[in-house]
N, C-alpha and C positions, 0 to 999 in steps of 0.2 A: 276550220276553226269551229268550235262548238257554239251553238246559239245559247242565249241565256236560259231558254227552256231546257235544253239538253244539259247545260252545266248544272242546273239545280236538280235535275233528275239524278245526275251522277253524284252530286254532293249528298243528297238524301240516301242514296245507296251506300255511300261511304260511311255515313253516320250509323246506319243499321248494321253494316259489317263490323264497325268498331264496337257497337253495343253487344252483338252476339259473341264477338271474340273476348271482350273484357268482362261483360256481365255473365257470360256463359260459365266461366270458372267460378264466379261468385255463386251462381245457382247450384253448380255441381258440388262445391264445398258445403253449401247450406244443406243440401239433401244428404250428402255422405257423412256430414258431421253427426247425423242421428243414427248412422248404421255402422260406420267404420271403426270409431274409437272403442277401446276396451274399457276405458274409465273416464271419469269427469275431467281429469287433467288433460288427456289427449283431445277430448272434445273442445276444451277451452283453447288449446293450441290451434286447432283447425279454425275455429271461429275467429280467433285473434289474427290468423294469417291473412284474412281478408278485411280486417278491421279498418285499415287506413284507406281501402280502395272502393268498397262496395257502393257507398253513396255517390262518389264521383263517377263511377262507371254508369250509374243510372242516368246521369246527365246526357249521355249519348242518345238514349231513348227520348228524353224530353226535348232535346234539341232537334232530333229527327222529326218528331211530331210538330214542333214549332215551325221548322222549315217547310214541312208539308202544308201547314196552314197558310204560311205567308206566300209561298211560291205557287202552290196548286190548291187554292181554296175549294174548288169543286171536288177534287180528290179527297181532301180532308173531310168535307161535309158528308159525302157519300159513304166514306169509310167509317167514320166515327158514329154516324147515325145507324148504319147498317149492322155494324159489329158492336153495338152498345153493350149487350150482355157479356160477350167475351172480354171486352175492355174493362168493364166494371169489375169483373172477377180478377183480371190480371192486375188492375190497380189495387184491389183489395189485398192480393198476395204481396205486392211490393210494400204496401203500408204495414201489413202484418209482420213481414219479415224484419223491416226496419225497427219497428217497435220492440220486437222480440230480442233483437241484438242489444238494444239499449237496456231492457228491463230484466233479462234472465239472470243477471248478476246482482240484482238489487236485494235479493233474499236468498237464504241458504237452504230453505226447506225443499224436500224432494218433489212435493206437489207443484210448487212454484216453478222449479226448473223444468219439470216434465211438461207443464203447460206451454211454456215458452219454447221449449225444444220442438214440440209438436207444431207450434206456430212457425218456426223456422223451416221445418220440413214442408209444410203446406205452402208457405210463402215463397219457397224456392222452387216448388214444383209447378204451381199454377202459371206464372208468367211465361216461362219458355214453352210450356205445353200449349197454352192458349194463343200466344203470338205465332207459333208454328202453324196452328190451325188457320189463323188469319192469312198468313203468307201463302199457304197451300191453296186457300180459297181464291186468292188473287189470280193464280195461274190456271185454276180449274174453270173459273168462270162463275158468275153470279147473275141472277135476274135483275139487271139494271135497265130502266126504261129510258125514253127519250128526254125525260126531265132530270136525268141523272139521279133518280131515286132507286134505291135498292129494295126489292121486295123478296127477301130471302127467308125461307123457313129455317128455324134454328136447327132442327133435325132433318137432314136431307141435303139442304144447300150448304149450310155451314159445317155442321157436324155430320160426317159420313166416314166410311172406311178409309178413304184416301187421306182426308185431313187428320183423322185420329192417328193414322200411321205416321204422318209427318210429325205430329206432336210427340209421339212416343220416341221416334228416332232422334229428334232434337233433345229430348229429355235425357236419353241415354248418352248422347254425345256430350251434353253438358256435364253429366256425371263423370265420364272419363276425363274430360278437360279439367274438371275440378280436382279429381284424384291426382292428376299429373301436376297440377299447381301445388297440391299438398306435398307431393314428393319433392317438388322444386324448392319448397319453403321450409321443410322440416328435416330433422335428423332421426337416426335410429329406428326404433321399432315402428313408429307411426309412418315413417317414410317407406319402410319395407311393406307394411300393410297396404299403403296406398298404391304402390307399384303392383302388388299382387292382385288387388281388387281391379285395378285398371286393366290388367291383362285378362282377367276373367270376364270382363264386360265387352272385350273387343269382338268376340265371335257373335253374340246376340245382336250387338249394335251393327256389325257388318251385314248380318242377314237382313235386318230392318232397312238399312241404308240401301242395299241392293234392291230390295222389294219396292222401296219408294221410287227409285230411279225407273224401274220397270213400269210401275203404275203411272208415273208421270209421262212416260213415253206414250202410253195407250189412252190416258184420260185427259191429256191437255194437247194444245197445238204448239207448244213452245219449241219443240224439236223441228216442227215444220217451218217455223218463223226464223229460228237461229240455229239450224241443225249442226253445222260444222263447228261453230264456236261453242255451242253447248256441249257437244260430245267431247271437245277438248277440255272444257271445265270439269266434266264428269270424270274423265281419265285422270286429270290432275288431282281431283278430290280422292279418288280411289287409291292413287299412288301415295298421297299424303296420309291416308288412313292406314295403309299397310306399313308405311315408314314409322308411324307413331307406335305401332306394335313392336317394330324392330328396335327402335331407340329405347322404348320402355324396357325391353328385355336386356338391352345393353347398359341399362341404368344411366342413360344420357337424358336426364329429365328435361333439360331445357329444350333440346331438339324435339323430344316427344311431345312436350306441351305446345311447341310451335306448330307441329304437324296437326294436332287436333284442332288448334285454333284456325289453321288453314282450311280444314274441312268445313268448319262452321262458316268461315268467311266466304269460301267458294260456294257454299250452299246458298247464301244470301245473294251473292253475285249472280248465280244462275237464275234466280227468280227475276232480278231486275233486267238481266240480259234477255231472258225469255219474254218479258213484258214489253220492252221497248219497241216502238214509241208509245205503247199503251201504258197506263198506270193501273187500270182495272179492266178486266175482261168481262163483257156482258154475254151471258148465255142466250140472250134474246136475239142476238145478231151483231155483226161487226159495226153496223151503223151506230150502235149505242155504246160502243167502247169509250171509256174515258182515256184521253191521250194527253201527252205533254203540251198539246196545243189547245184543245177545248177545255181543259181543266186548269189552265195556268192563269196567273195574275197578269196585269198589264206590263208592258215593256218597262215603263218608268219604275214601277215597284220592284221588278226584278233587278234593274240596274242599281238602284239605291241599296237593296239588300246585298248585292254582290260586293259593293264597295265597303259596306259595314262589316261583312263577314271576312273579307280579305284583310281588313284592318285588325279585327279582334281575334281571329283564329290563331295566329302565332302565340299570343299570350295564353290562350286556353290550353293549347297543346303543350306549350312550354311548362305550364304549371303541372299538368298531369304527368309529363315525363319526369319532372323534378320529384314529384311525390313517389313515383315508382323507384326512382334512384335512391331516395332517402331511406325507404323502407324495404330495400331489396334483400337484406340479410336473412338467413335461415333462422327459424325459431326452434328453440329447445323446449322440451316439456319441463325443464327445471326453471324456466323463467317465470316471473310473476306476471300474470295476465289479467286483463280487465274484464273479459266477458264471462 
């Protein structure tokens, strides 16, 4: 049976898996809405396709951070103080994107629309890119001392070839995920354009994905810690990636979308599996690693949180499932749209 520390580590992992699966297609649609459509009507269809979902999907990130704060306060403190700059810009991107969704339709001038369209592009790129850098830094290791203080240089420790490669890989995966969501939610020419663009991005994304796996093997210790299980996850991820291309070619949009979501989800799972029982790796020595034991709240706090979470979680999940069911139909470019 899982201890409460282990249970909350798993719950936080699940929250981040849900965030990247659901918000991943939001980010992808946001980026591709500025490149894929041939006219304003198609652009409005793409943005409208995520209209009922994007803000609720962000709740997964907020809940994950909140759970981290409550269950592992030392992890939260070290993480958010050490990654202050990336998190500020990621938050800026989320705010900018949300404002742009609301304001781009308030005026009809070209300059107004262009400004907010650029904001959507920037706001959809920054969060996945920067969050991937943070997650890659987790497993690569950072200079954390005995007081659980992180003394990382922005360029070198946080931003380096390995973490930037992770960021670009996740951004491209989100683009494909978003394109397949567009194919799943639309008809006609826009749907075909989305499928074609998704197939075109598969090769460069596959190359980056493979390069990232190779660099992870040589630059981290996670394959030494959880070798067999991690290799199984890697194989599953690569199979899911190949199947996404196959299903996309067969025009089975739902299956293709599920496979790209599986790749994103398995990527997050691999990070948490590789970390366990650590939550942050110190490059100064194993004695300074943050773990689910030395970074955790007290037993009573974890117990109360577990009871509250198990009580409220069914309602939250039920609402989100209901919203996806209500707004599941495909959108036509002949419909009147809000954004």
